[in-house]
C-alpha positions as CSV (number, residue, x, y, z in Angstrom):
1,M,-7.2,11.3,0.7
2,I,-9.4,14.2,-0.4
3,D,-9.1,17.4,0.5
4,V,-11.6,20.1,-0.5
5,L,-10.6,23.7,0.0
6,D,-12.9,26.6,-0.3
7,A,-14.9,25.0,-2.8
8,V,-17.7,26.9,-4.3
9,K,-20.4,26.9,-6.9
10,T,-23.0,29.6,-8.3
11,Y,-26.2,28.9,-10.0
12,G,-26.7,32.8,-10.6
13,S,-26.7,34.5,-7.4
14,V,-27.4,31.2,-5.5
15,R,-24.4,29.5,-4.1
16,V,-25.0,25.7,-4.2
17,V,-21.8,24.9,-2.6
18,D,-20.9,27.8,-0.3
19,G,-16.8,27.5,0.8
20,V,-17.1,23.8,1.7
21,R,-13.9,23.1,3.3
22,L,-13.4,18.9,4.4
23,T,-11.1,16.4,4.3
24,L,-12.2,13.2,3.3
25,P,-10.2,10.1,5.1
26,A,-8.4,7.7,2.7
27,G,-9.7,3.7,2.8
28,G,-13.2,4.4,4.7
29,L,-16.9,4.8,3.8
30,T,-17.9,8.4,3.5
31,S,-21.8,9.4,3.4
32,I,-23.0,12.8,2.6
33,V,-26.2,13.5,3.9
34,G,-28.6,16.4,4.0
35,P,-31.8,17.8,3.1
36,N,-32.8,18.1,-0.9
37,G,-31.2,21.3,-2.3
38,A,-28.4,20.9,0.7
39,G,-25.9,20.9,-2.4
40,K,-24.5,17.2,-1.9
41,S,-24.7,16.3,-5.1
42,T,-22.9,19.4,-6.5
43,L,-20.3,18.5,-4.1
44,L,-19.6,15.2,-5.2
45,S,-19.7,16.4,-8.8
46,L,-16.5,19.2,-8.1
47,I,-15.2,16.4,-6.4
48,A,-15.2,14.4,-9.3
49,R,-14.5,17.2,-12.0
50,L,-18.1,16.5,-13.1
51,L,-18.8,20.2,-12.9
52,E,-16.3,23.4,-12.7
53,M,-15.6,25.2,-9.5
54,D,-16.3,28.7,-9.5
55,G,-13.8,29.2,-6.5
56,G,-11.8,27.0,-4.3
57,Q,-9.7,24.0,-4.9
58,V,-10.0,19.8,-4.8
59,L,-6.6,17.9,-4.2
60,V,-7.1,14.1,-4.5
61,D,-4.1,12.2,-2.9
62,G,-2.3,15.8,-3.9
63,L,-3.4,15.9,-7.1
64,D,-5.6,19.3,-8.0
65,V,-8.6,17.5,-10.0
66,T,-8.9,20.9,-12.1
67,S,-5.2,20.6,-13.5
68,T,-4.6,17.0,-13.8
69,R,-5.0,15.4,-17.2
70,S,-8.5,13.3,-17.6
71,D,-6.6,10.2,-18.5
72,V,-4.6,10.6,-15.3
73,L,-7.7,11.5,-13.2
74,A,-9.6,8.4,-14.8
75,T,-7.2,5.8,-13.7
76,R,-7.5,7.7,-9.9
77,I,-11.7,8.7,-9.3
78,A,-14.4,7.1,-10.9
79,A,-17.5,8.5,-10.4
80,L,-21.3,7.5,-11.0
81,R,-24.0,10.6,-11.4
82,Q,-27.3,10.1,-9.9
83,E,-28.7,10.0,-13.7
84,N,-27.1,8.3,-16.6
85,H,-28.7,7.8,-19.8
86,L,-27.6,5.6,-22.6
87,T,-28.2,6.5,-26.3
88,S,-27.1,3.0,-28.0
89,R,-28.2,-0.3,-26.7
90,L,-25.9,-2.1,-24.9
91,T,-25.8,-5.6,-22.5
92,V,-24.8,-5.0,-19.2
93,R,-21.4,-7.0,-19.9
94,D,-21.0,-3.8,-22.7
95,L,-21.7,-1.4,-20.1
96,V,-19.3,-2.8,-17.5
97,T,-16.3,-3.4,-19.8
98,F,-16.6,0.5,-20.3
99,G,-15.2,0.9,-16.9
100,R,-11.8,-0.4,-18.6
101,Y,-11.6,2.2,-21.3
102,P,-9.2,4.5,-19.1
103,H,-6.9,1.0,-19.0
104,S,-7.7,-0.1,-22.3
105,K,-8.6,2.8,-24.6
106,G,-11.0,0.5,-26.0
107,R,-8.5,-2.2,-26.6
108,T,-9.7,-4.9,-24.2
109,T,-7.3,-7.5,-22.8
110,P,-7.3,-10.3,-21.1
111,E,-6.6,-8.6,-17.8
112,D,-9.8,-6.1,-18.6
113,L,-11.9,-8.7,-19.4
114,E,-11.1,-10.1,-15.8
115,H,-11.8,-7.1,-14.2
116,V,-15.1,-7.3,-15.9
117,A,-15.9,-10.4,-14.7
118,R,-15.2,-9.2,-11.2
119,A,-17.2,-6.5,-11.0
120,L,-20.0,-8.8,-12.3
121,E,-19.5,-10.9,-10.0
122,F,-19.3,-8.4,-6.9
123,L,-22.5,-7.1,-8.1
124,D,-24.2,-10.4,-8.4
125,L,-25.0,-9.7,-12.1
126,E,-23.5,-12.8,-13.8
127,P,-26.9,-14.2,-14.1
128,L,-27.7,-10.8,-16.2
129,A,-24.4,-10.1,-18.0
130,D,-25.7,-10.2,-21.6
131,R,-29.1,-8.9,-21.1
132,F,-29.8,-5.5,-22.8
133,L,-30.3,-2.7,-20.2
134,D,-33.2,-1.1,-21.7
135,E,-35.0,-4.6,-20.6
136,M,-34.1,-4.5,-17.3
137,S,-35.7,-2.7,-14.4
138,G,-34.6,0.3,-13.2
139,G,-32.8,-1.4,-10.2
140,Q,-30.8,-3.7,-11.5
141,R,-29.9,-0.9,-14.3
142,Q,-28.1,0.8,-11.4
143,R,-26.4,-1.9,-10.4
144,A,-24.9,-2.7,-13.9
145,F,-23.9,1.4,-13.8
146,V,-22.1,0.5,-10.3
147,A,-20.5,-2.4,-11.4
148,M,-19.1,-0.4,-14.3
149,V,-17.7,2.2,-12.0
150,L,-15.9,-0.6,-9.4
151,C,-14.7,-1.8,-12.9
152,Q,-12.4,1.2,-13.7
153,D,-10.7,0.0,-10.7
154,T,-9.6,3.2,-9.2
155,D,-8.7,4.0,-5.3
156,V,-11.4,6.8,-5.1
157,V,-14.8,5.9,-5.8
158,L,-17.7,8.7,-5.9
159,L,-21.3,7.4,-6.3
160,D,-24.7,9.5,-6.5
161,E,-27.0,8.3,-4.9
162,P,-26.1,4.5,-5.7
163,L,-29.5,3.2,-4.0
164,N,-31.9,4.9,-6.0
165,N,-34.5,2.5,-7.4
166,L,-33.0,-0.3,-5.5
167,D,-35.7,-2.2,-3.5
168,P,-35.0,-2.9,0.5
169,R,-33.4,-6.4,-0.6
170,H,-30.6,-5.0,-2.8
171,A,-30.2,-1.8,-1.1
172,V,-28.8,-3.6,1.4
173,A,-27.0,-6.1,-0.6
174,M,-25.6,-2.8,-2.8
175,M,-24.4,-1.1,1.1
176,E,-22.7,-4.8,2.1
177,R,-21.3,-4.7,-1.4
178,L,-19.6,-0.8,-0.9
179,R,-18.9,-1.9,2.4
180,A,-16.6,-4.8,1.1
181,A,-15.0,-2.6,-1.4
182,V,-13.9,-0.7,1.4
183,D,-12.9,-3.6,3.7
184,E,-11.3,-5.9,0.9
185,L,-10.6,-4.1,-1.9
186,G,-9.1,-0.7,0.3
187,K,-11.0,1.6,-1.6
188,T,-12.1,5.3,-1.1
189,V,-15.8,5.6,-1.2
190,V,-18.0,8.6,-1.2
191,L,-21.5,8.4,-1.2
192,V,-24.3,10.9,-1.5
193,V,-27.5,8.9,0.2
194,H,-31.0,10.1,1.8
195,D,-31.4,7.0,4.4
196,I,-30.2,8.7,7.6
197,N,-29.7,5.1,8.8
198,V,-28.3,3.5,5.9
199,A,-25.1,5.9,6.6
200,A,-25.3,5.4,10.2
201,H,-25.0,1.8,9.6
202,Y,-22.4,1.6,7.0
203,S,-20.6,4.5,7.1
204,D,-16.9,5.1,9.0
205,H,-17.7,8.9,8.3
206,I,-20.2,11.5,7.8
207,V,-20.8,14.8,6.4
208,A,-24.0,16.8,6.9
209,M,-24.8,19.7,4.5
210,C,-27.8,22.2,4.6
211,D,-27.9,25.2,2.2
212,G,-24.3,24.7,0.2
213,A,-22.6,24.4,3.5
214,V,-21.4,21.6,6.0
215,M,-23.2,21.8,9.0
216,V,-21.5,18.7,10.5
217,E,-18.6,16.2,9.8
218,G,-17.2,13.4,12.1
219,S,-18.3,9.4,12.9
220,P,-21.8,8.1,12.6
221,R,-21.9,8.9,16.6
222,E,-21.0,12.1,16.5
223,V,-23.1,13.0,13.5
224,I,-26.6,11.3,14.3
225,R,-28.1,13.0,17.4
226,P,-30.8,14.2,17.9
227,E,-29.6,18.2,17.9
228,V,-27.8,17.9,15.0
229,L,-30.6,15.7,12.8
230,S,-33.2,18.0,13.6
231,S,-30.9,21.3,12.9
232,V,-29.9,19.9,9.6
233,Y,-33.8,18.1,8.8
234,G,-35.9,20.8,10.5
235,L,-37.5,17.8,11.8
236,P,-38.1,16.8,15.7
237,V,-35.9,14.0,15.8
238,E,-34.9,11.0,18.0
239,V,-31.7,9.0,17.9
240,H,-31.9,5.4,19.8
241,E,-29.2,2.6,19.5
242,I,-30.1,-0.7,17.1
243,A,-27.4,-3.6,17.0
244,G,-24.5,-1.3,18.5
245,R,-25.6,1.5,15.8
246,P,-27.7,5.0,15.6
247,H,-30.9,4.7,14.7
248,A,-32.8,7.9,13.9
249,T,-36.9,8.4,13.4
250,Y,-38.4,11.4,12.9
251,F,-41.8,12.9,14.5
252,P,-43.7,15.1,12.4
253,P,-46.3,17.2,14.3
254,G,-49.7,15.0,15.4
255,R,-48.3,11.7,13.3
256,P,-46.6,8.8,14.3
257,S,-42.9,8.3,14.7
258,V,-41.7,7.6,11.0
259,T,-38.0,5.5,10.2
260,F,-35.2,6.5,8.0
261,S,-34.4,3.2,7.6
262,I,-35.1,0.5,4.7
263,A,-33.5,-2.0,6.7
């Protein structure tokens, strides 16, 4: 379970995260949605201790992320930033193996190699395992970074826009894999995602943010509602049911309806 207690992050005079209180359930997939500048990525970074809080507290299974030792926290939480930059030339296998560092401290064991092999298979990266990352597409690299995070084998996985650079087929495949990480491996997955209908289709819990605050949270049916999404995004929104799940479309004035969904 993740408890966010009055979390605050300020840049200058702007509160990017403004006193957020949340309890994110364990063992499910939570999507954080909202417009650009809502504070989604900043909140995720506070939970992951990638940013220092200016106020409040975050507890992961009772551990205070601010005061818990880094090596202990790294065995409980794995996080993927929105932007990832590499300064050395690595293969996919090399990158994924980095996910084992909190456990191996650089001395890779046969058990570590088993985790690497499973992560490569899980993300369908085995044919690319020995390719250099700078020779691959952005979408392929993104899958490799997610494999590295899953290889860390933590209970909690935090992903900031994991669908970046993915075409629709691979985006759907990625969400299927993350759903499987929850259902088959018992992970708690929290991700920032822009596609409302991806969140509706795959999530157990959705948090909708705007202007640094949580507007509403709950099940997909509680959040994917016209009045909620219209308020969050500032656009007229209709919601229909497709395959048993709510599906949102928005309507710019004078234009045909547009779907949020990739699938």
